CHARMM internal coordinates of N, CA and C (Angstrom, degrees):
IC EDIT
DIST 1 N 1 CA 1.4055
DIST 1 CA 1 C 1.5614
ANGL 1 N 1 CA 1 C 109.83
DIST 1 C 2 N 1.3237
ANGL 1 CA 1 C 2 N 116.86
DIHE 1 N 1 CA 1 C 2 N -39.70
DIST 2 N 2 CA 1.4317
ANGL 1 C 2 N 2 CA 124.09
DIHE 1 CA 1 C 2 N 2 CA 179.70
DIST 2 CA 2 C 1.5367
ANGL 2 N 2 CA 2 C 108.75
DIHE 1 C 2 N 2 CA 2 C -57.09
DIST 2 C 3 N 1.3163
ANGL 2 CA 2 C 3 N 119.43
DIHE 2 N 2 CA 2 C 3 N -43.27
DIST 3 N 3 CA 1.4528
ANGL 2 C 3 N 3 CA 120.47
DIHE 2 CA 2 C 3 N 3 CA -179.55
DIST 3 CA 3 C 1.4792
ANGL 3 N 3 CA 3 C 109.74
DIHE 2 C 3 N 3 CA 3 C -66.30
DIST 3 C 4 N 1.3363
ANGL 3 CA 3 C 4 N 119.08
DIHE 3 N 3 CA 3 C 4 N -40.60
DIST 4 N 4 CA 1.4305
ANGL 3 C 4 N 4 CA 117.20
DIHE 3 CA 3 C 4 N 4 CA 179.16
DIST 4 CA 4 C 1.5570
ANGL 4 N 4 CA 4 C 113.45
DIHE 3 C 4 N 4 CA 4 C -66.55
DIST 4 C 5 N 1.3254
ANGL 4 CA 4 C 5 N 117.29
DIHE 4 N 4 CA 4 C 5 N -36.74
DIST 5 N 5 CA 1.4453
ANGL 4 C 5 N 5 CA 121.70
DIHE 4 CA 4 C 5 N 5 CA 177.30
DIST 5 CA 5 C 1.5606
ANGL 5 N 5 CA 5 C 107.02
DIHE 4 C 5 N 5 CA 5 C -62.80
DIST 5 C 6 N 1.2840
ANGL 5 CA 5 C 6 N 116.49
DIHE 5 N 5 CA 5 C 6 N -42.41
DIST 6 N 6 CA 1.5202
ANGL 5 C 6 N 6 CA 115.73
DIHE 5 CA 5 C 6 N 6 CA -177.54
DIST 6 CA 6 C 1.5079
ANGL 6 N 6 CA 6 C 112.96
DIHE 5 C 6 N 6 CA 6 C -66.91
DIST 6 C 7 N 1.3845
ANGL 6 CA 6 C 7 N 114.29
DIHE 6 N 6 CA 6 C 7 N -43.48
DIST 7 N 7 CA 1.4377
ANGL 6 C 7 N 7 CA 117.60
DIHE 6 CA 6 C 7 N 7 CA -176.12
DIST 7 CA 7 C 1.5057
ANGL 7 N 7 CA 7 C 116.80
DIHE 6 C 7 N 7 CA 7 C -77.79
DIST 7 C 8 N 1.4166
ANGL 7 CA 7 C 8 N 118.21
DIHE 7 N 7 CA 7 C 8 N -25.74
DIST 8 N 8 CA 1.3886
ANGL 7 C 8 N 8 CA 121.19
DIHE 7 CA 7 C 8 N 8 CA 178.03
DIST 8 CA 8 C 1.5518
ANGL 8 N 8 CA 8 C 114.96
DIHE 7 C 8 N 8 CA 8 C -97.33
DIST 8 C 9 N 1.3302
ANGL 8 CA 8 C 9 N 117.70
DIHE 8 N 8 CA 8 C 9 N -20.22
DIST 9 N 9 CA 1.4169
ANGL 8 C 9 N 9 CA 125.07
DIHE 8 CA 8 C 9 N 9 CA -175.41
DIST 9 CA 9 C 1.5564
ANGL 9 N 9 CA 9 C 112.35
DIHE 8 C 9 N 9 CA 9 C 73.25
DIST 9 C 10 N 1.2833
ANGL 9 CA 9 C 10 N 114.98
DIHE 9 N 9 CA 9 C 10 N 15.60
DIST 10 N 10 CA 1.4738
ANGL 9 C 10 N 10 CA 121.55
DIHE 9 CA 9 C 10 N 10 CA -178.27
DIST 10 CA 10 C 1.5907
ANGL 10 N 10 CA 10 C 109.10
DIHE 9 C 10 N 10 CA 10 C -99.66
DIST 10 C 11 N 1.3350
ANGL 10 CA 10 C 11 N 113.65
DIHE 10 N 10 CA 10 C 11 N 158.69
DIST 11 N 11 CA 1.4253
ANGL 10 C 11 N 11 CA 120.91
DIHE 10 CA 10 C 11 N 11 CA 177.69
DIST 11 CA 11 C 1.5926
ANGL 11 N 11 CA 11 C 111.28
DIHE 10 C 11 N 11 CA 11 C -78.31
DIST 11 C 12 N 1.3255
ANGL 11 CA 11 C 12 N 114.89
DIHE 11 N 11 CA 11 C 12 N 161.02
DIST 12 N 12 CA 1.4295
ANGL 11 C 12 N 12 CA 117.70
DIHE 11 CA 11 C 12 N 12 CA 175.49
DIST 12 CA 12 C 1.5634
ANGL 12 N 12 CA 12 C 113.29
DIHE 11 C 12 N 12 CA 12 C -54.71
DIST 12 C 13 N 1.3116
ANGL 12 CA 12 C 13 N 111.09
DIHE 12 N 12 CA 12 C 13 N -41.98
DIST 13 N 13 CA 1.5215
ANGL 12 C 13 N 13 CA 116.76
DIHE 12 CA 12 C 13 N 13 CA 178.91
DIST 13 CA 13 C 1.4835
ANGL 13 N 13 CA 13 C 111.60
DIHE 12 C 13 N 13 CA 13 C -60.67
DIST 13 C 14 N 1.3293
ANGL 13 CA 13 C 14 N 120.72
DIHE 13 N 13 CA 13 C 14 N -45.11
DIST 14 N 14 CA 1.4720
ANGL 13 C 14 N 14 CA 124.74
DIHE 13 CA 13 C 14 N 14 CA 179.23
DIST 14 CA 14 C 1.4902
ANGL 14 N 14 CA 14 C 112.39
DIHE 13 C 14 N 14 CA 14 C -64.27
DIST 14 C 15 N 1.3003
ANGL 14 CA 14 C 15 N 116.11
DIHE 14 N 14 CA 14 C 15 N -41.04
DIST 15 N 15 CA 1.4943
ANGL 14 C 15 N 15 CA 119.13
DIHE 14 CA 14 C 15 N 15 CA 176.74
DIST 15 CA 15 C 1.5357
ANGL 15 N 15 CA 15 C 110.40
DIHE 14 C 15 N 15 CA 15 C -63.24
DIST 15 C 16 N 1.3148
ANGL 15 CA 15 C 16 N 116.30
DIHE 15 N 15 CA 15 C 16 N -48.89
DIST 16 N 16 CA 1.4936
ANGL 15 C 16 N 16 CA 121.46
DIHE 15 CA 15 C 16 N 16 CA -177.22
DIST 16 CA 16 C 1.5694
ANGL 16 N 16 CA 16 C 107.31
DIHE 15 C 16 N 16 CA 16 C -63.05
DIST 16 C 17 N 1.2445
ANGL 16 CA 16 C 17 N 120.87
DIHE 16 N 16 CA 16 C 17 N -43.01
DIST 17 N 17 CA 1.4932
ANGL 16 C 17 N 17 CA 120.26
DIHE 16 CA 16 C 17 N 17 CA 175.85
DIST 17 CA 17 C 1.4882
ANGL 17 N 17 CA 17 C 112.26
DIHE 16 C 17 N 17 CA 17 C -61.24
DIST 17 C 18 N 1.3160
ANGL 17 CA 17 C 18 N 115.52
DIHE 17 N 17 CA 17 C 18 N -41.73
DIST 18 N 18 CA 1.5339
ANGL 17 C 18 N 18 CA 115.46
DIHE 17 CA 17 C 18 N 18 CA 176.09
DIST 18 CA 18 C 1.4480
ANGL 18 N 18 CA 18 C 116.47
DIHE 17 C 18 N 18 CA 18 C -64.91
DIST 18 C 19 N 1.3841
ANGL 18 CA 18 C 19 N 116.06
DIHE 18 N 18 CA 18 C 19 N -37.26
DIST 19 N 19 CA 1.5002
ANGL 18 C 19 N 19 CA 119.57
DIHE 18 CA 18 C 19 N 19 CA 178.69
DIST 19 CA 19 C 1.5852
ANGL 19 N 19 CA 19 C 107.39
DIHE 18 C 19 N 19 CA 19 C -66.01
DIST 19 C 20 N 1.2771
ANGL 19 CA 19 C 20 N 117.50
DIHE 19 N 19 CA 19 C 20 N -43.65
DIST 20 N 20 CA 1.3888
ANGL 19 C 20 N 20 CA 119.89
DIHE 19 CA 19 C 20 N 20 CA 179.82
DIST 20 CA 20 C 1.5191
ANGL 20 N 20 CA 20 C 113.17
DIHE 19 C 20 N 20 CA 20 C -63.44
DIST 20 C 21 N 1.3049
ANGL 20 CA 20 C 21 N 116.76
DIHE 20 N 20 CA 20 C 21 N -34.48
DIST 21 N 21 CA 1.4058
ANGL 20 C 21 N 21 CA 123.75
DIHE 20 CA 20 C 21 N 21 CA 176.61
DIST 21 CA 21 C 1.5653
ANGL 21 N 21 CA 21 C 109.71
DIHE 20 C 21 N 21 CA 21 C -64.26
DIST 21 C 22 N 1.3372
ANGL 21 CA 21 C 22 N 112.39
DIHE 21 N 21 CA 21 C 22 N -45.31
DIST 22 N 22 CA 1.5108
ANGL 21 C 22 N 22 CA 118.66
DIHE 21 CA 21 C 22 N 22 CA -178.01
DIST 22 CA 22 C 1.5402
ANGL 22 N 22 CA 22 C 107.57
DIHE 21 C 22 N 22 CA 22 C -66.87
DIST 22 C 23 N 1.3403
ANGL 22 CA 22 C 23 N 116.03
DIHE 22 N 22 CA 22 C 23 N -34.28
DIST 23 N 23 CA 1.4798
ANGL 22 C 23 N 23 CA 117.41
DIHE 22 CA 22 C 23 N 23 CA 178.71
DIST 23 CA 23 C 1.5420
ANGL 23 N 23 CA 23 C 112.37
DIHE 22 C 23 N 23 CA 23 C -69.67
DIST 23 C 24 N 1.3665
ANGL 23 CA 23 C 24 N 114.10
DIHE 23 N 23 CA 23 C 24 N -35.06
DIST 24 N 24 CA 1.5368
ANGL 23 C 24 N 24 CA 118.64
DIHE 23 CA 23 C 24 N 24 CA 174.85
DIST 24 CA 24 C 1.5059
ANGL 24 N 24 CA 24 C 112.74
DIHE 23 C 24 N 24 CA 24 C -63.74
DIST 24 C 25 N 1.3564
ANGL 24 CA 24 C 25 N 114.09
DIHE 24 N 24 CA 24 C 25 N -33.87
DIST 25 N 25 CA 1.4829
ANGL 24 C 25 N 25 CA 118.00
DIHE 24 CA 24 C 25 N 25 CA -175.96
DIST 25 CA 25 C 1.5758
ANGL 25 N 25 CA 25 C 108.89
DIHE 24 C 25 N 25 CA 25 C -88.04
DIST 25 C 26 N 1.3344
ANGL 25 CA 25 C 26 N 118.64
DIHE 25 N 25 CA 25 C 26 N 3.42
DIST 26 N 26 CA 1.4399
ANGL 25 C 26 N 26 CA 124.95
DIHE 25 CA 25 C 26 N 26 CA 179.82
DIST 26 CA 26 C 1.5192
ANGL 26 N 26 CA 26 C 115.76
DIHE 25 C 26 N 26 CA 26 C 67.49
DIST 26 C 27 N 1.3727
ANGL 26 CA 26 C 27 N 116.21
DIHE 26 N 26 CA 26 C 27 N 30.11
DIST 27 N 27 CA 1.4620
ANGL 26 C 27 N 27 CA 117.53
DIHE 26 CA 26 C 27 N 27 CA 177.56
DIST 27 CA 27 C 1.5458
ANGL 27 N 27 CA 27 C 106.45
DIHE 26 C 27 N 27 CA 27 C -92.17
DIST 27 C 28 N 1.2806
ANGL 27 CA 27 C 28 N 122.00
DIHE 27 N 27 CA 27 C 28 N -21.67
DIST 28 N 28 CA 1.4684
ANGL 27 C 28 N 28 CA 126.31
DIHE 27 CA 27 C 28 N 28 CA 177.45
DIST 28 CA 28 C 1.4534
ANGL 28 N 28 CA 28 C 110.72
DIHE 27 C 28 N 28 CA 28 C -140.41
DIST 28 C 29 N 1.3377
ANGL 28 CA 28 C 29 N 114.20
DIHE 28 N 28 CA 28 C 29 N 165.25
DIST 29 N 29 CA 1.4968
ANGL 28 C 29 N 29 CA 124.80
DIHE 28 CA 28 C 29 N 29 CA 167.15
DIST 29 CA 29 C 1.5248
ANGL 29 N 29 CA 29 C 106.38
DIHE 28 C 29 N 29 CA 29 C -116.53
DIST 29 C 30 N 1.3309
ANGL 29 CA 29 C 30 N 118.12
DIHE 29 N 29 CA 29 C 30 N 129.76
DIST 30 N 30 CA 1.4233
ANGL 29 C 30 N 30 CA 121.21
DIHE 29 CA 29 C 30 N 30 CA 178.05
DIST 30 CA 30 C 1.4453
ANGL 30 N 30 CA 30 C 111.64
DIHE 29 C 30 N 30 CA 30 C -125.82
DIST 30 C 31 N 1.3454
ANGL 30 CA 30 C 31 N 120.22
DIHE 30 N 30 CA 30 C 31 N 83.08
DIST 31 N 31 CA 1.4710
ANGL 30 C 31 N 31 CA 124.49
DIHE 30 CA 30 C 31 N 31 CA -174.03
DIST 31 CA 31 C 1.4348
ANGL 31 N 31 CA 31 C 114.86
DIHE 30 C 31 N 31 CA 31 C -66.68
DIST 31 C 32 N 1.3192
ANGL 31 CA 31 C 32 N 121.06
DIHE 31 N 31 CA 31 C 32 N -47.94
DIST 32 N 32 CA 1.4452
ANGL 31 C 32 N 32 CA 125.54
DIHE 31 CA 31 C 32 N 32 CA -174.88
DIST 32 CA 32 C 1.5575
ANGL 32 N 32 CA 32 C 105.23
DIHE 31 C 32 N 32 CA 32 C -110.03
DIST 32 C 33 N 1.3476
ANGL 32 CA 32 C 33 N 112.47
DIHE 32 N 32 CA 32 C 33 N 99.22
DIST 33 N 33 CA 1.4743
ANGL 32 C 33 N 33 CA 118.52
DIHE 32 CA 32 C 33 N 33 CA -178.59
DIST 33 CA 33 C 1.5693
ANGL 33 N 33 CA 33 C 115.44
DIHE 32 C 33 N 33 CA 33 C -63.42
DIST 33 C 34 N 1.2620
ANGL 33 CA 33 C 34 N 111.83
DIHE 33 N 33 CA 33 C 34 N -13.19
DIST 34 N 34 CA 1.4768
ANGL 33 C 34 N 34 CA 116.09
DIHE 33 CA 33 C 34 N 34 CA -179.16
DIST 34 CA 34 C 1.5541
ANGL 34 N 34 CA 34 C 113.87
DIHE 33 C 34 N 34 CA 34 C -82.72
DIST 34 C 35 N 1.3099
ANGL 34 CA 34 C 35 N 116.83
DIHE 34 N 34 CA 34 C 35 N -13.03
DIST 35 N 35 CA 1.4090
ANGL 34 C 35 N 35 CA 122.67
DIHE 34 CA 34 C 35 N 35 CA -176.28
DIST 35 CA 35 C 1.5504
ANGL 35 N 35 CA 35 C 108.84
DIHE 34 C 35 N 35 CA 35 C -134.49
DIST 35 C 36 N 1.3681
ANGL 35 CA 35 C 36 N 116.05
DIHE 35 N 35 CA 35 C 36 N 118.68
DIST 36 N 36 CA 1.5264
ANGL 35 C 36 N 36 CA 119.74
DIHE 35 CA 35 C 36 N 36 CA 174.80
DIST 36 CA 36 C 1.4610
ANGL 36 N 36 CA 36 C 109.18
DIHE 35 C 36 N 36 CA 36 C -66.08
DIST 36 C 37 N 1.2757
ANGL 36 CA 36 C 37 N 120.26
DIHE 36 N 36 CA 36 C 37 N -23.36
DIST 37 N 37 CA 1.4814
ANGL 36 C 37 N 37 CA 122.42
DIHE 36 CA 36 C 37 N 37 CA 179.32
DIST 37 CA 37 C 1.5620
ANGL 37 N 37 CA 37 C 112.48
DIHE 36 C 37 N 37 CA 37 C -63.24
DIST 37 C 38 N 1.3212
ANGL 37 CA 37 C 38 N 114.89
DIHE 37 N 37 CA 37 C 38 N -16.52
DIST 38 N 38 CA 1.5246
ANGL 37 C 38 N 38 CA 114.91
DIHE 37 CA 37 C 38 N 38 CA -177.94
DIST 38 CA 38 C 1.5706
ANGL 38 N 38 CA 38 C 110.31
DIHE 37 C 38 N 38 CA 38 C -87.81
DIST 38 C 39 N 1.3290
ANGL 38 CA 38 C 39 N 115.83
DIHE 38 N 38 CA 38 C 39 N -3.98
DIST 39 N 39 CA 1.5582
ANGL 38 C 39 N 39 CA 118.21
DIHE 38 CA 38 C 39 N 39 CA 176.52
DIST 39 CA 39 C 1.5112
ANGL 39 N 39 CA 39 C 111.47
DIHE 38 C 39 N 39 CA 39 C -59.40
DIST 39 C 40 N 1.2894
ANGL 39 CA 39 C 40 N 115.52
DIHE 39 N 39 CA 39 C 40 N 128.99
DIST 40 N 40 CA 1.4937
ANGL 39 C 40 N 40 CA 121.93
DIHE 39 CA 39 C 40 N 40 CA 177.80
DIST 40 CA 40 C 1.5128
ANGL 40 N 40 CA 40 C 109.16
DIHE 39 C 40 N 40 CA 40 C -115.28
DIST 40 C 41 N 1.2694
ANGL 40 CA 40 C 41 N 118.52
DIHE 40 N 40 CA 40 C 41 N 119.73
DIST 41 N 41 CA 1.5092
ANGL 40 C 41 N 41 CA 123.31
DIHE 40 CA 40 C 41 N 41 CA -175.71
DIST 41 CA 41 C 1.5535
ANGL 41 N 41 CA 41 C 107.60
DIHE 40 C 41 N 41 CA 41 C -74.43
DIST 41 C 42 N 1.4144
ANGL 41 CA 41 C 42 N 115.82
DIHE 41 N 41 CA 41 C 42 N 128.15
DIST 42 N 42 CA 1.4457
ANGL 41 C 42 N 42 CA 116.90
DIHE 41 CA 41 C 42 N 42 CA 174.01
DIST 42 CA 42 C 1.4975
ANGL 42 N 42 CA 42 C 110.37
DIHE 41 C 42 N 42 CA 42 C -103.85
DIST 42 C 43 N 1.3060
ANGL 42 CA 42 C 43 N 118.35
DIHE 42 N 42 CA 42 C 43 N -35.60
DIST 43 N 43 CA 1.4692
ANGL 42 C 43 N 43 CA 123.38
DIHE 42 CA 42 C 43 N 43 CA 177.78
DIST 43 CA 43 C 1.5067
ANGL 43 N 43 CA 43 C 109.52
DIHE 42 C 43 N 43 CA 43 C -130.98
DIST 43 C 44 N 1.3077
ANGL 43 CA 43 C 44 N 116.47
DIHE 43 N 43 CA 43 C 44 N 132.68
DIST 44 N 44 CA 1.5055
ANGL 43 C 44 N 44 CA 117.78
DIHE 43 CA 43 C 44 N 44 CA -177.40
DIST 44 CA 44 C 1.4849
ANGL 44 N 44 CA 44 C 115.24
DIHE 43 C 44 N 44 CA 44 C -82.11
DIST 44 C 45 N 1.3225
ANGL 44 CA 44 C 45 N 119.48
DIHE 44 N 44 CA 44 C 45 N -13.15
DIST 45 N 45 CA 1.4099
ANGL 44 C 45 N 45 CA 122.23
DIHE 44 CA 44 C 45 N 45 CA 178.94
DIST 45 CA 45 C 1.4966
ANGL 45 N 45 CA 45 C 110.59
DIHE 44 C 45 N 45 CA 45 C -158.72
DIST 45 C 46 N 1.3422
ANGL 45 CA 45 C 46 N 117.36
DIHE 45 N 45 CA 45 C 46 N 166.58
DIST 46 N 46 CA 1.4099
ANGL 45 C 46 N 46 CA 119.41
DIHE 45 CA 45 C 46 N 46 CA 178.64
DIST 46 CA 46 C 1.5003
ANGL 46 N 46 CA 46 C 111.36
DIHE 45 C 46 N 46 CA 46 C -68.40
DIST 46 C 47 N 1.3159
ANGL 46 CA 46 C 47 N 118.83
DIHE 46 N 46 CA 46 C 47 N 148.10
DIST 47 N 47 CA 1.4580
ANGL 46 C 47 N 47 CA 120.45
DIHE 46 CA 46 C 47 N 47 CA -178.69
DIST 47 CA 47 C 1.5195
ANGL 47 N 47 CA 47 C 103.89
DIHE 46 C 47 N 47 CA 47 C -78.13
DIST 47 C 48 N 1.3263
ANGL 47 CA 47 C 48 N 113.08
DIHE 47 N 47 CA 47 C 48 N 141.19
DIST 48 N 48 CA 1.4845
ANGL 47 C 48 N 48 CA 119.22
DIHE 47 CA 47 C 48 N 48 CA 176.46
DIST 48 CA 48 C 1.5066
ANGL 48 N 48 CA 48 C 106.13
DIHE 47 C 48 N 48 CA 48 C -84.84
DIST 48 C 49 N 1.3073
ANGL 48 CA 48 C 49 N 117.81
DIHE 48 N 48 CA 48 C 49 N 124.92
DIST 49 N 49 CA 1.4482
ANGL 48 C 49 N 49 CA 125.72
DIHE 48 CA 48 C 49 N 49 CA 176.70
DIST 49 CA 49 C 1.5113
ANGL 49 N 49 CA 49 C 108.96
DIHE 48 C 49 N 49 CA 49 C -103.57
DIST 49 C 50 N 1.3437
ANGL 49 CA 49 C 50 N 115.60
DIHE 49 N 49 CA 49 C 50 N 102.18
DIST 50 N 50 CA 1.4231
ANGL 49 C 50 N 50 CA 122.33
DIHE 49 CA 49 C 50 N 50 CA 178.94
DIST 50 CA 50 C 1.5401
ANGL 50 N 50 CA 50 C 108.04
DIHE 49 C 50 N 50 CA 50 C -124.53
DIST 50 C 51 N 1.3015
ANGL 50 CA 50 C 51 N 119.11
DIHE 50 N 50 CA 50 C 51 N 127.67
DIST 51 N 51 CA 1.4132
ANGL 50 C 51 N 51 CA 122.03
DIHE 50 CA 50 C 51 N 51 CA -177.76
DIST 51 CA 51 C 1.5403
ANGL 51 N 51 CA 51 C 111.44
DIHE 50 C 51 N 51 CA 51 C -76.65
DIST 51 C 52 N 1.3536
ANGL 51 CA 51 C 52 N 117.63
DIHE 51 N 51 CA 51 C 52 N -28.53
DIST 52 N 52 CA 1.4010
ANGL 51 C 52 N 52 CA 118.49
DIHE 51 CA 51 C 52 N 52 CA 176.97
DIST 52 CA 52 C 1.5079
ANGL 52 N 52 CA 52 C 110.63
DIHE 51 C 52 N 52 CA 52 C -137.88
DIST 52 C 53 N 1.2536
ANGL 52 CA 52 C 53 N 118.48
DIHE 52 N 52 CA 52 C 53 N 160.75
DIST 53 N 53 CA 1.5555
ANGL 52 C 53 N 53 CA 118.65
DIHE 52 CA 52 C 53 N 53 CA -175.97
DIST 53 CA 53 C 1.4950
ANGL 53 N 53 CA 53 C 110.35
DIHE 52 C 53 N 53 CA 53 C -67.27
DIST 53 C 54 N 1.2893
ANGL 53 CA 53 C 54 N 114.26
DIHE 53 N 53 CA 53 C 54 N 163.15
DIST 54 N 54 CA 1.4638
ANGL 53 C 54 N 54 CA 122.62
DIHE 53 CA 53 C 54 N 54 CA 177.25
DIST 54 CA 54 C 1.5352
ANGL 54 N 54 CA 54 C 108.23
DIHE 53 C 54 N 54 CA 54 C -66.38
DIST 54 C 55 N 1.3977
ANGL 54 CA 54 C 55 N 113.43
DIHE 54 N 54 CA 54 C 55 N 124.71
DIST 55 N 55 CA 1.4634
ANGL 54 C 55 N 55 CA 118.45
DIHE 54 CA 54 C 55 N 55 CA 174.97
DIST 55 CA 55 C 1.5045
ANGL 55 N 55 CA 55 C 106.96
DIHE 54 C 55 N 55 CA 55 C -141.00
DIST 55 C 56 N 1.2942
ANGL 55 CA 55 C 56 N 116.85
DIHE 55 N 55 CA 55 C 56 N 94.78
DIST 56 N 56 CA 1.4370
ANGL 55 C 56 N 56 CA 117.67
DIHE 55 CA 55 C 56 N 56 CA 173.91
DIST 56 CA 56 C 1.5601
ANGL 56 N 56 CA 56 C 110.82
DIHE 55 C 56 N 56 CA 56 C -67.75
DIST 56 C 57 N 1.3623
ANGL 56 CA 56 C 57 N 111.99
DIHE 56 N 56 CA 56 C 57 N 146.45
DIST 57 N 57 CA 1.4959
ANGL 56 C 57 N 57 CA 115.93
DIHE 56 CA 56 C 57 N 57 CA 179.07
DIST 57 CA 57 C 1.5301
ANGL 57 N 57 CA 57 C 112.38
DIHE 56 C 57 N 57 CA 57 C -71.09
DIST 57 C 58 N 1.3151
ANGL 57 CA 57 C 58 N 117.32
DIHE 57 N 57 CA 57 C 58 N -37.51
DIST 58 N 58 CA 1.3622
ANGL 57 C 58 N 58 CA 124.77
DIHE 57 CA 57 C 58 N 58 CA 175.38
DIST 58 CA 58 C 1.5267
ANGL 58 N 58 CA 58 C 112.78
DIHE 57 C 58 N 58 CA 58 C -154.64
DIST 58 C 59 N 1.3144
ANGL 58 CA 58 C 59 N 120.13
DIHE 58 N 58 CA 58 C 59 N -179.20
DIST 59 N 59 CA 1.3828
ANGL 58 C 59 N 59 CA 120.90
DIHE 58 CA 58 C 59 N 59 CA -175.52
DIST 59 CA 59 C 1.5125
ANGL 59 N 59 CA 59 C 113.15
DIHE 58 C 59 N 59 CA 59 C -61.10
DIST 59 C 60 N 1.3056
ANGL 59 CA 59 C 60 N 115.38
DIHE 59 N 59 CA 59 C 60 N -35.96
DIST 60 N 60 CA 1.5685
ANGL 59 C 60 N 60 CA 118.47
DIHE 59 CA 59 C 60 N 60 CA -179.04
DIST 60 CA 60 C 1.4574
ANGL 60 N 60 CA 60 C 108.61
DIHE 59 C 60 N 60 CA 60 C -66.53
DIST 60 C 61 N 1.3048
ANGL 60 CA 60 C 61 N 123.60
DIHE 60 N 60 CA 60 C 61 N -37.53
DIST 61 N 61 CA 1.4675
ANGL 60 C 61 N 61 CA 125.00
DIHE 60 CA 60 C 61 N 61 CA 176.38
DIST 61 CA 61 C 1.5347
ANGL 61 N 61 CA 61 C 109.83
DIHE 60 C 61 N 61 CA 61 C -56.88
DIST 61 C 62 N 1.2570
ANGL 61 CA 61 C 62 N 116.34
DIHE 61 N 61 CA 61 C 62 N -40.75
DIST 62 N 62 CA 1.4556
ANGL 61 C 62 N 62 CA 120.72
DIHE 61 CA 61 C 62 N 62 CA -175.90
DIST 62 CA 62 C 1.5913
ANGL 62 N 62 CA 62 C 107.46
DIHE 61 C 62 N 62 CA 62 C -61.51
DIST 62 C 63 N 1.2059
ANGL 62 CA 62 C 63 N 119.48
DIHE 62 N 62 CA 62 C 63 N -48.05
DIST 63 N 63 CA 1.4123
ANGL 62 C 63 N 63 CA 127.85
DIHE 62 CA 62 C 63 N 63 CA -171.09
DIST 63 CA 63 C 1.6042
ANGL 63 N 63 CA 63 C 110.24
DIHE 62 C 63 N 63 CA 63 C -78.37
DIST 63 C 64 N 1.3134
ANGL 63 CA 63 C 64 N 116.78
DIHE 63 N 63 CA 63 C 64 N -28.62
DIST 64 N 64 CA 1.5189
ANGL 63 C 64 N 64 CA 118.36
DIHE 63 CA 63 C 64 N 64 CA -175.48
DIST 64 CA 64 C 1.4847
ANGL 64 N 64 CA 64 C 114.68
DIHE 63 C 64 N 64 CA 64 C -103.88
DIST 64 C 65 N 1.3380
ANGL 64 CA 64 C 65 N 118.45
DIHE 64 N 64 CA 64 C 65 N -21.70
DIST 65 N 65 CA 1.4165
ANGL 64 C 65 N 65 CA 120.36
DIHE 64 CA 64 C 65 N 65 CA -173.36
DIST 65 CA 65 C 1.5473
ANGL 65 N 65 CA 65 C 113.60
DIHE 64 C 65 N 65 CA 65 C -112.20
DIST 65 C 66 N 1.3681
ANGL 65 CA 65 C 66 N 115.97
DIHE 65 N 65 CA 65 C 66 N -23.59
DIST 66 N 66 CA 1.4655
ANGL 65 C 66 N 66 CA 119.78
DIHE 65 CA 65 C 66 N 66 CA -173.74
DIST 66 CA 66 C 1.4209
ANGL 66 N 66 CA 66 C 109.62
DIHE 65 C 66 N 66 CA 66 C -117.74
END
COOR INIT
IC SEED 1 N 1 CA 1 C
IC BUILD
């Protein structure tokens, strides 16, 4: 926890709340809440929710919007 506090600049309370939120969203499993070392990663990033595939209108759209 100390290392996370140093690297993020956040308090222990903020880090704990964030980890619990990630657990609620099924990104991690945190069995032993006393040790951050017990965190197990389930998803490495948020899932991208796109209703349709990427289709730039022209070459400029690709470089400026995506």
